[in-house]
C-alpha positions in Angstrom: -75.3 18.3 -120.1 -73.9 17.2 -123.5 -73.3 13.5 -124.3 -69.6 14.0 -124.3 -69.7 15.7 -120.9 -72.0 13.1 -119.5 -69.8 10.3 -120.7 -66.7 12.0 -119.2 -68.5 12.5 -115.9 -69.7 8.9 -115.9 -66.2 7.5 -116.6 -64.7 9.5 -113.7 -67.5 8.7 -111.4 -67.5 5.0 -112.0 -64.0 4.6 -110.9 -64.5 6.0 -107.4 -66.7 4.6 -104.6 -69.2 6.8 -102.8 -67.4 8.5 -100.0 -68.7 8.9 -96.4 -68.1 12.6 -96.6 -70.3 13.4 -99.5 -71.9 16.8 -99.0 -75.1 18.5 -100.4 -75.2 22.3 -100.4 -78.2 24.4 -100.2 -79.2 28.0 -99.0 -79.8 28.7 -95.2 -82.6 26.7 -94.1 -84.4 28.8 -91.5 -84.2 32.3 -93.0 -83.3 32.2 -96.6 -84.2 29.2 -98.8 -87.3 29.6 -100.9 -90.0 27.1 -101.7 -88.8 25.9 -105.0 -85.1 25.5 -103.9 -86.2 23.7 -100.8 -88.3 21.3 -102.9 -85.3 20.7 -105.2 -83.0 20.0 -102.3 -85.4 17.7 -100.6 -85.9 15.7 -103.9 -82.2 15.1 -104.1 -81.9 14.2 -100.4 -84.8 11.7 -100.9 -83.2 10.2 -104.0 -79.9 9.7 -102.2 -81.7 8.1 -99.2 -83.5 5.8 -101.5 -80.2 4.8 -103.0 -78.8 4.3 -99.5 -76.1 6.8 -100.1 -75.0 8.9 -97.1 -75.0 12.7 -97.6 -74.3 15.5 -95.2 -76.5 18.7 -95.8 -74.6 22.0 -95.5 -76.3 25.3 -95.6 -74.5 28.3 -97.1 -75.8 31.8 -97.8 -74.0 31.8 -101.1 -74.9 28.3 -102.2 -76.7 29.5 -105.4 -73.5 31.3 -106.4 -71.2 28.3 -105.5 -73.2 26.0 -107.8 -71.7 25.2 -111.2 -75.1 25.7 -112.8 -76.3 28.6 -110.5 -79.0 26.3 -109.2 -79.3 24.4 -105.9 -78.9 21.9 -104.6 -75.5 20.7 -105.7 -73.4 17.8 -104.2 -69.6 17.6 -103.6 -68.5 14.0 -103.9 -64.8 13.3 -104.0 -63.4 15.9 -106.5 -66.7 16.1 -108.4 -69.3 18.8 -108.1 -72.7 18.1 -109.6 -75.9 20.3 -109.4 -79.6 19.6 -109.9 -81.6 16.2 -109.7 -81.1 15.1 -113.4 -77.4 15.3 -113.6 -77.1 13.9 -110.0 -79.2 10.9 -111.0 -76.8 10.3 -113.9 -73.8 10.7 -111.7 -75.1 8.2 -109.2 -76.1 5.8 -111.9 -72.4 5.7 -113.1 -71.5 4.6 -109.6 -73.9 1.6 -110.0 -77.0 3.0 -108.3 -80.1 3.2 -110.3 -83.6 3.2 -108.9 -85.3 2.7 -112.2 -83.3 -0.3 -113.4 -86.2 -2.6 -112.8 -88.5 -0.7 -115.2 -89.0 -1.7 -118.8 -88.6 0.9 -121.6 -92.3 1.8 -121.7 -92.3 2.4 -117.9 -89.1 4.5 -118.1 -90.7 6.7 -120.8 -93.8 7.1 -118.6 -91.6 7.9 -115.6 -89.8 10.6 -117.6 -93.1 12.1 -118.8 -94.4 12.4 -115.2 -91.1 14.0 -114.1 -91.6 16.5 -116.9 -95.1 17.1 -115.7 -93.9 17.9 -112.2 -91.2 20.3 -113.4 -93.5 22.0 -115.9 -96.4 22.4 -113.5 -95.3 22.3 -109.8 -91.9 23.8 -110.1 -93.2 26.6 -112.4 -96.1 27.2 -110.1 -93.7 27.5 -107.1 -91.6 30.0 -109.1 -94.8 32.0 -110.1 -95.9 32.1 -106.6 -92.6 33.2 -105.2 -91.8 35.9 -107.8 -95.1 36.9 -109.5 -97.7 36.9 -106.7 -97.4 40.4 -105.2 -98.5 39.3 -101.7 -96.0 36.5 -101.5 -93.2 38.7 -103.0 -93.8 41.6 -100.5 -94.3 39.5 -97.4 -91.9 36.6 -98.0 -89.8 36.3 -101.0 -87.8 39.6 -101.1 -87.0 39.4 -97.4 -85.9 35.8 -97.4 -84.0 35.9 -100.7 -82.0 38.9 -99.6 -81.7 37.9 -95.9 -77.9 37.2 -95.8 -76.9 40.4 -97.5 -76.6 44.0 -96.3 -78.6 46.9 -97.7 -78.8 47.8 -100.7 -77.4 44.5 -102.0 -80.3 42.5 -100.5 -82.8 44.6 -102.6 -80.7 44.6 -105.7 -80.2 40.8 -105.8 -83.9 40.2 -105.0 -85.2 42.5 -107.8 -82.6 41.0 -110.2 -83.9 37.5 -109.5 -87.5 38.6 -109.8 -86.8 40.1 -113.2 -85.1 36.9 -114.4 -88.0 34.7 -113.2 -90.7 37.1 -114.7 -88.8 37.0 -118.0 -88.9 33.2 -118.0 -92.6 33.2 -117.0 -93.3 35.4 -120.0 -91.3 33.2 -122.3 -93.2 30.0 -121.4 -96.6 31.7 -121.6 -97.2 32.1 -117.8 -96.6 35.9 -117.8 -100.3 36.8 -117.9 -101.7 33.9 -115.8 -103.7 34.7 -112.7 -103.0 33.1 -109.4 -106.3 31.1 -109.7 -105.2 29.8 -113.1 -101.9 28.7 -111.6 -103.6 27.0 -108.7 -105.8 25.2 -111.2 -102.7 24.0 -113.0 -101.4 22.6 -109.7 -104.7 20.8 -109.0 -104.6 19.2 -112.5 -101.1 18.0 -111.9 -101.9 16.6 -108.5 -104.9 14.9 -109.9 -102.8 13.2 -112.6 -100.2 12.1 -110.0 -103.0 10.8 -107.7 -104.5 8.8 -110.5 -101.1 7.3 -111.5 -100.3 6.4 -107.9 -103.6 4.9 -107.1 -103.4 2.5 -104.1 -99.7 1.6 -104.7 -97.0 2.6 -102.1 -94.9 4.2 -105.0 -95.6 5.2 -108.5 -94.2 1.9 -110.0 -95.6 -0.3 -107.3 -93.4 -1.5 -104.5 -90.0 0.2 -105.1 -89.4 3.9 -105.4 -87.8 5.5 -108.5 -86.4 9.0 -109.1 -90.0 10.1 -109.9 -91.0 9.3 -106.3 -88.1 11.4 -105.0 -89.0 14.3 -107.2 -92.8 14.2 -106.3 -92.0 13.9 -102.6 -89.6 16.8 -102.7 -92.2 19.2 -104.2 -95.4 17.9 -102.4 -93.8 17.7 -99.0 -92.3 21.1 -99.3 -95.6 22.6 -100.4 -97.4 21.0 -97.5 -94.9 22.2 -94.9 -94.0 25.7 -96.1 -95.8 28.6 -94.6 -97.0 31.1 -97.3 -99.3 34.0 -97.1 -102.3 31.7 -97.3 -103.0 27.9 -97.6 -104.4 27.9 -101.1 -101.4 26.0 -102.5 -101.2 23.3 -99.9 -105.0 22.8 -99.9 -104.7 21.6 -103.5 -102.4 18.8 -102.4 -104.5 18.0 -99.3 -107.5 17.3 -101.6 -105.7 14.0 -102.5 -105.5 11.5 -99.6 -103.2 9.0 -101.4 -100.7 11.8 -102.1 -100.7 12.7 -98.4 -100.1 9.1 -97.4 -97.4 8.9 -100.0 -95.5 11.8 -98.5 -95.9 10.4 -95.0 -94.7 7.0 -96.1 -91.4 8.4 -97.6 -90.8 10.8 -94.7 -91.2 7.9 -92.2 -89.3 5.3 -94.1 -86.4 7.3 -95.5 -86.0 10.1 -93.0 -87.4 9.3 -89.6 -86.6 5.6 -89.6 -83.0 6.4 -90.5 -82.4 8.7 -87.6 -83.4 12.0 -89.3 -86.2 13.2 -86.9 -86.5 16.4 -88.9 -85.9 16.8 -92.6 -83.0 19.0 -93.7 
């Protein structure tokens, strides 16, 4: 988002209170949504819960095509539609809700660096697994991605998406990686996150930030998504403090607020 566009959105957002009917859109939960999109949606849900802002989750087969950026999740708040965690954080900040206000400039820079790490490692690994690992593609990805659509559109859309992701992987140097190399990257990312978290309840001690929401979204989804094998989730399970971190956020921000099951 450009600075001019960001300023315009902020000006509009700041004049309106958060409505009770704010809505988050994602793909169909049971039969369609993939690991990476589910993680992104959960990260936004966790962020909004941490801000104590109500949100209703709505599942739509065409959510990806409804989104202004072509990515999910997106939120519909008043007459504004905003997609992806970064722009949503800025939109919410304009309304006076900022989880990282208590951090100094050095801490904010560190937070952003770790968020980049998660996006560059975990998100990219999820996309690789979904679209470049042949076993996962054949057994899970193509069927789920094309589930809402009739033949042959289901196959056409799935192959088109796979081509786009593979092109991206090649551009960022992941095109020739093996699955073992990708899993090693995930392990290194988890190790870095585990070391930063330490024995604290959250990454910056007692209060969660958008980093906590992002990490929770990805780790919880990895832990709870059934894939062709458990190799990915086992990398996360090696770090007991990350498991406790996920359980803490699930319990405090979802179960304790009447959401017995995460959306």
